[in-house]
N, C-alpha and C positions, 0 to 999 in steps of 0.2 A: 639682667641678662636678656629678659626679653626684648627690648630697646634694643642690643647688638643685634639680635636676629633681626627686628624690625628695620634694621637700620643696613644692616648687612642687604637683606633682601631689596631692599630699595637701590642701593649700589649696582647690585647684580642686575634691574630691571634697567638701571640706567647705562650700565656701560651695553648692555643689551641693544639699547637702541642709536647706542653708537659705530655698534659693527654694522646697524642696519644704514647706518650713514643719515637718515633723516628721518624727520619727526614725521611724516604724511608718506608720502608715493614715494619711491624709489624713481623715480623719472624723472632726470635731468642731474641728478644730485651725484656729489664725489663718491667712488668707492671708499669708505673710510672704515677703515679696522680700528678693533679697539682701540683708546690713547698708550696701552700696554706696550703692543705691539712696535711703538714708534721710537726710535730714539731721537735723541736732542738733533743732532742735523737734518733730519728726513723731515721732521716737520718743520722745524725754519724754512728747511730748501721749498717744501711744498705751499710754504705762506708767502713765503715771497713770489713765486712765478705764478702761484692760482689766485690773486685775494680774493678772488666768490668761495674761495674755499675757508681764507678765515671769516668772511662776512656768516657764511653758515654754521663756520664753527661757534662764535663768537653768540650767532642766535641759542643753541641748544647749550651754549654752556649759562647764558642767561637763564632760559629757562631749568635748567637741572638743580642753580644755586637756588631761584622760588622755589622748587619741589622741597629741596634739602631743609631751608629755613624752615617751610608751613611744616616740615616731620618733626624738627627739632622742636617749634613750639608748640607741637601736640605735645611731644612727649616731657616738656616741662610739669606739664598738671599731674607728674607720677614721680612719685619717691621709690629712689630703689631701697632694699628690703635692709639695707644695713646701715641706711642713715638712719640716724635717732628725729623721731619728730619732733621732741623739743628740748628747746636750749636748756642746758642745766644751769644758766643764769635767769630763766624766766619762770621757771619752777619745776617742783619734783614730781608731779601729779603724773601717773602712768594714764592715759586715755583709753587703754584695753582694760584696768583695773576700772577706772571709772564705767563703764559699760557694764561687767558684770557686779558691781555692787546696785546699778541702778536698776538693773531686775531684779534688786532683791529688794530693793527700798520698803515696800509696805509691808514685810516679813521683819520689821525690826522685832516689835513686841511680843511678839509670838513667842512666848515661853516656852512650846513644848517643839517649836521649830527648827529651821536652820541658824537660826541663831541663838539658841538654846546651851550652849556652851560657854558662851559671851555673855548671860542671863547667871548663868551655877559661876563664872570666874568673881563676879563681884564681892564673892563671898571671900578672898584673897584680896583681889586685887584694892578693893577702897579700905580697907583698915590699913593693906600696906602705906596706902597715900596718909591716911589720916596721919597715923603712930609718927612716921618720919617726918611729917609737914609741923609736927606739935614738937619736936625735940629743938626746935628753932626759938620759942614764947615759952613766955615762965608762967604765965597764967590763961586760961582759958573760959570761956562759958559752958554751961553745963546744956548737953543735949545742941549746942550750937557750936563745936570745937574749934572749927575752922571760920568761925566769923569775924571779919575784918581782914578777911585773902584773897586775893585775886590769883587765880588759876585758867588755865589754857587748856581745852580739851581739844588736841590736834587730831582730827582726822572722827568725830565723835560717832555718825553713822547717827541713828535715831535718836541718839541719846541714853543710853543706856547707862554709862559711866556718867555722866554730866550730870544726872538728875540725884543720883545720890551724894553727890558732890556738892550739889547747892541745897541740900537737905541738912546737910555738914552744916552749913550757914558758911560756904565761901560765896562769892561772887565769881560766876563762869563764865568763857564765854567757850561756845564751840562751834567750832568750824569743820568745815567739810565741802569736797571740791564737788558734790553730790546735790545739785540741788531738790533731788524728790528726798534724799535722805533727813537734809535741813528741815522740809515742808511735813515730814512726820516725824520729826523731833519736835518742832515747833506748837502742832497740833495735840501731843499727846502732853506736853509741856500747860498748854491750856487749862487744863481739864487742875491745875492745881495753883491755885492765887498767892501761896507763897513762891514757888516753884519761879511762876512766872514774870517777880519781881526780879530775881534774883540770878537766873539764867539768860543769858545771849545767847542767840546764834546767827550764824552767818555763814553764806554759802559761799565761799572762797578759798584758795590753797593758803599756808602757811608762808608764802613769797610773798603776798598780797598784801598782807597787813603788819610784815615786820619794821617798818619803816613809820606806822601810826603809833605801834606798842614797842618801841624799843625800852628794854631794861623796866617793864610794866609789873609781869605777873611774878607772883611767891612759887608758884609751881607751874609747870608743863609738864603736861600727861600726852605720850603715846602709847596708846595700849592697843597692838595686834595691827600698828600701820606700818612699822619699817623695814616689812617684808614686800610691802606693796609700791615704794615708791621706788623712783628710779635712781635717783640720784643721792644718796644714804647721808655724804658728806655734808652735800648744800644741805640738807636737813636738821641736821646738829648742828650746823651753823646755826642755819635760821631760828632753832627751839634758844640757842644758847643765848642770843642778841636781844629774845624779847623777854629773860627772865632778868632778874636785878640780880644782883652781886648777892651770893649767899643763899639763891634760890636753888629750888630743886626741879631736876627732872627724870621723870619716872617713864618705865619703858618695859612692857611685855613685847614677848615676839617669840621667834621658833630659832631654834640653833641649825646651823649648818652641817648636819652627819646623817651617813647612811641611815640611822635610825630614823631621824624624821620624815628623810624621804618614803622612808618603807610603812611609817604610824601615819604620818602628817598628812603624806598625798593617797598611795596606796589603798593603805588600808582606811581612812578618815574619807577620800573622797569618793574610791573608785570603787570602792565593796560595801564598806556601813553605810557608806552614803549620812554620816557624821555633819559633810560639810559637802556644800553643791562642788560639783566636777569644775575643775579651772578656778578656785577661788585663789588658791598658793601655787609660787613658783619655785622650785628648787632652788634655784640659781641665783633666788633674790634675800633668800635667808642666810641670816648673818649668825656666824660664830662671838660666845661673849670676847673671846678674846681681842677677835676684830672691831668689836663694838667699843670696847673697854680702851681699845686703840686710840679710837677716830675721836670721843668723848675723851680722853686728855690733852688728844692734841688742839681741840678745841676750846681749851680753860675751863674745864667741869672736872670735876676730883668724885671717882666712883668709890662711894659708899659700901654699895649690899649687891650680893651678884646671886640668884636664890633659883633654885630648879622647882617648876610646876608640872605638875603631873594629873592629867583628867583619865576618868573612870569613865569611858562610855557607857558601863551597865549602869553604875549606879545613877551618871551624873552631877556628880562632882569633882572637883577641882582637892589638890594636897600638893604643901609645901614638901620638896624634896631636896637633897641633895645634889643630886645627879643634873646638871644642867645639858643633857644631849637632845632633849624633849625641846623641850618649852623653859621660859625662863623669864625673869623680871630682873631687873637693874632699877637700882636709885644713884645718882651723881649731883654733886653739887656747884653749882660755878662757884669760880674764885672768887672772894673780895676783891676790891678794888683796892692797891695797896696803898696803905698811908704813908702817908709828909716821911717817917722815920725813914719806910721802906725805899724810898724816891732819894736816896745817897749815896755818890758815887763811892766806892771802895776804896778807902784810905783818902776820903774825904769828907769825913764826918762831921768835920765842922762847919761845912760849908751846907746847907740847906740847896735843896736842888728845889727848882721851878715846874711844877705838875704840869703836866700839856694836859690838851682838852682830850686828846685820848688817852683811854686807859691803858695804864704799866707801859706808859711812853716818857722816856725823862729826858730833860733838855740841859743842856748845859750852863751853867751857874753861870750867871753876870759878873765880871769881877766889877 
């Protein structure tokens, strides 16, 4: 809107110049009023009988155009407040969220600091991930139950969840768009030679690795992440693309309720200071129903949704039935349809040719 005022101000100035009749001295210049008072016939008559007026008028117009284009070129460098900074086809990363976490990058491993609730959450989310992944395997090694599994930790931060999953034997890739977070995570894992071999960190967004990691991972984890992205549907689509058929997606997040606003933002951020102010935006919170709808529409079957509750006085998390605050969700990617499923209804005796695209059927050749 400031741009409109600026342009309007320029326009008023230009009309003022027209009222004066010329750019410099008024001596010898035609007495022109604003163009608004000229009728079409009057202006044509003036230009026909007084060609010197046209010459002066043309000069004024030429200068005004140059000034207008200069003004507009200056305004191009600004973005209107209602315009999205990022295209959803490029990234789901919110630049304002990056700035928030950049300022806290050095505090990830302070177990008594602002990330204390995330350290404590590992008591719930690590067994939640481990137990659901083990449902898909017949045998596992004692002490390294996730050995042989590949896991992607999206929005890994300083590696608070990445490291426990690596200790369980999994090969883990942790990604985060904040460079300083990745530096903190790499520095911390370097103290453990075993983790140094099992864990790889990358400073990038999920969208940047989709092409090279399609159907690569047995599990994808997005813990306390989806409430920070700018395009949830695109984010879930990318999670699904990098999962193997039958792979698991794990999400922990905050429900979008009045209670979550009162406790998650007003109390936790503004009163108690459990998390820094501005960490969360209530409009980005997502209900279990909406999340389940997005997951199902992207080829994922929701297996579990469980409520979580943090006690700020004890510093511990607990599983609860109510999901009005925090909750965890586990979804499984549908496996590719087998040959028996790729048959037209009523033509069971004619095998259908499987397409190179999963789930797409082609007409059988006669």
